[in-house]
Short mmCIF file of the C-alpha atoms (twelve columns), coordinates in Angstrom:
data_MODEL
# 
_entry.id   MODEL 
# 
loop_
_atom_site.group_PDB 
_atom_site.id 
_atom_site.type_symbol 
_atom_site.label_atom_id 
_atom_site.label_alt_id 
_atom_site.label_comp_id 
_atom_site.label_asym_id 
_atom_site.label_seq_id 
_atom_site.Cartn_x 
_atom_site.Cartn_y 
_atom_site.Cartn_z 
_atom_site.pdbx_PDB_model_num 
ATOM 1  C CA . UNK A 1  -30.613 -5.876 4.613   1 
ATOM 2  C CA . UNK A 2  -27.326 -7.739 4.635   1 
ATOM 3  C CA . UNK A 3  -24.136 -6.533 6.202   1 
ATOM 4  C CA . UNK A 4  -20.493 -7.484 6.376   1 
ATOM 5  C CA . UNK A 5  -17.692 -6.265 8.637   1 
ATOM 6  C CA . UNK A 6  -14.294 -6.109 6.952   1 
ATOM 7  C CA . UNK A 7  -11.154 -5.995 9.071   1 
ATOM 8  C CA . UNK A 8  -7.486  -5.783 8.101   1 
ATOM 9  C CA . UNK A 9  -4.184  -4.595 9.529   1 
ATOM 10 C CA . UNK A 10 -3.330  -2.816 6.265   1 
ATOM 11 C CA . UNK A 11 -5.407  0.251  5.366   1 
ATOM 12 C CA . UNK A 12 -4.600  -0.106 1.637   1 
ATOM 13 C CA . UNK A 13 -5.793  -3.721 1.525   1 
ATOM 14 C CA . UNK A 14 -8.962  -2.763 3.391   1 
ATOM 15 C CA . UNK A 15 -9.582  0.083  0.937   1 
ATOM 16 C CA . UNK A 16 -9.150  -2.263 -2.034  1 
ATOM 17 C CA . UNK A 17 -11.623 -4.766 -0.550  1 
ATOM 18 C CA . UNK A 18 -14.152 -1.997 0.219   1 
ATOM 19 C CA . UNK A 19 -13.917 -0.708 -3.364  1 
ATOM 20 C CA . UNK A 20 -14.366 -4.233 -4.740  1 
ATOM 21 C CA . UNK A 21 -17.483 -4.733 -2.612  1 
ATOM 22 C CA . UNK A 22 -18.845 -1.305 -3.580  1 
ATOM 23 C CA . UNK A 23 -18.600 -2.334 -7.236  1 
ATOM 24 C CA . UNK A 24 -20.858 -5.264 -6.285  1 
ATOM 25 C CA . UNK A 25 -23.515 -2.976 -4.803  1 
ATOM 26 C CA . UNK A 26 -22.397 -2.775 -1.147  1 
ATOM 27 C CA . UNK A 27 -22.442 0.628  0.586   1 
ATOM 28 C CA . UNK A 28 -20.121 1.764  3.408   1 
ATOM 29 C CA . UNK A 29 -21.843 2.445  6.702   1 
ATOM 30 C CA . UNK A 30 -20.008 5.288  8.390   1 
ATOM 31 C CA . UNK A 31 -16.256 5.733  8.378   1 
ATOM 32 C CA . UNK A 32 -13.328 3.410  8.833   1 
ATOM 33 C CA . UNK A 33 -12.608 2.695  12.485  1 
ATOM 34 C CA . UNK A 34 -9.325  1.543  13.932  1 
ATOM 35 C CA . UNK A 35 -8.182  0.020  17.183  1 
ATOM 36 C CA . UNK A 36 -5.017  -1.386 18.715  1 
ATOM 37 C CA . UNK A 37 -5.054  -5.185 19.052  1 
ATOM 38 C CA . UNK A 38 -3.004  -5.915 22.185  1 
ATOM 39 C CA . UNK A 39 -2.731  -9.658 21.465  1 
ATOM 40 C CA . UNK A 40 -1.083  -9.108 18.081  1 
ATOM 41 C CA . UNK A 41 0.346   -5.693 18.939  1 
ATOM 42 C CA . UNK A 42 -1.003  -4.218 15.710  1 
ATOM 43 C CA . UNK A 43 -3.433  -1.544 14.593  1 
ATOM 44 C CA . UNK A 44 -6.564  -3.033 12.977  1 
ATOM 45 C CA . UNK A 45 -8.832  -1.143 10.536  1 
ATOM 46 C CA . UNK A 46 -12.548 -1.946 10.358  1 
ATOM 47 C CA . UNK A 47 -15.278 -0.975 7.854   1 
ATOM 48 C CA . UNK A 48 -18.911 -2.057 7.881   1 
ATOM 49 C CA . UNK A 49 -20.767 -2.410 4.572   1 
ATOM 50 C CA . UNK A 50 -24.512 -2.873 4.017   1 
ATOM 51 C CA . UNK A 51 -26.509 -4.151 1.081   1 
ATOM 52 C CA . UNK A 52 -30.170 -3.430 0.535   1 
ATOM 53 C CA . UNK A 53 -32.268 -6.440 -0.442  1 
ATOM 54 C CA . UNK A 54 -33.140 -6.659 -4.130  1 
ATOM 55 C CA . UNK A 55 -36.852 -6.043 -4.641  1 
ATOM 56 C CA . UNK A 56 -38.830 -8.476 -6.753  1 
ATOM 57 C CA . UNK A 57 -38.761 -7.335 -10.355 1 
ATOM 58 C CA . UNK A 58 -35.989 -4.828 -9.685  1 
ATOM 59 C CA . UNK A 59 -32.822 -4.811 -11.734 1 
ATOM 60 C CA . UNK A 60 -29.921 -6.129 -9.649  1 
ATOM 61 C CA . UNK A 61 -26.822 -3.948 -9.337  1 
ATOM 62 C CA . UNK A 62 -24.117 -4.595 -11.943 1 
ATOM 63 C CA . UNK A 63 -21.308 -6.936 -11.014 1 
ATOM 64 C CA . UNK A 64 -17.682 -6.405 -11.867 1 
# 
């Protein structure tokens, strides 16, 4: 299983990236988290996505 952690300071940009990845077969793991980055003094939004390995002989998910 592969995973990726997406992070952005703009919730709309994060949502667009999550949707793009979902179209490629990635699945969100849980909800969007957020935290306050004290170094940059900004709120950061985080989403983890997972991708199941493609089984041999299985049809890969469609790509956009």
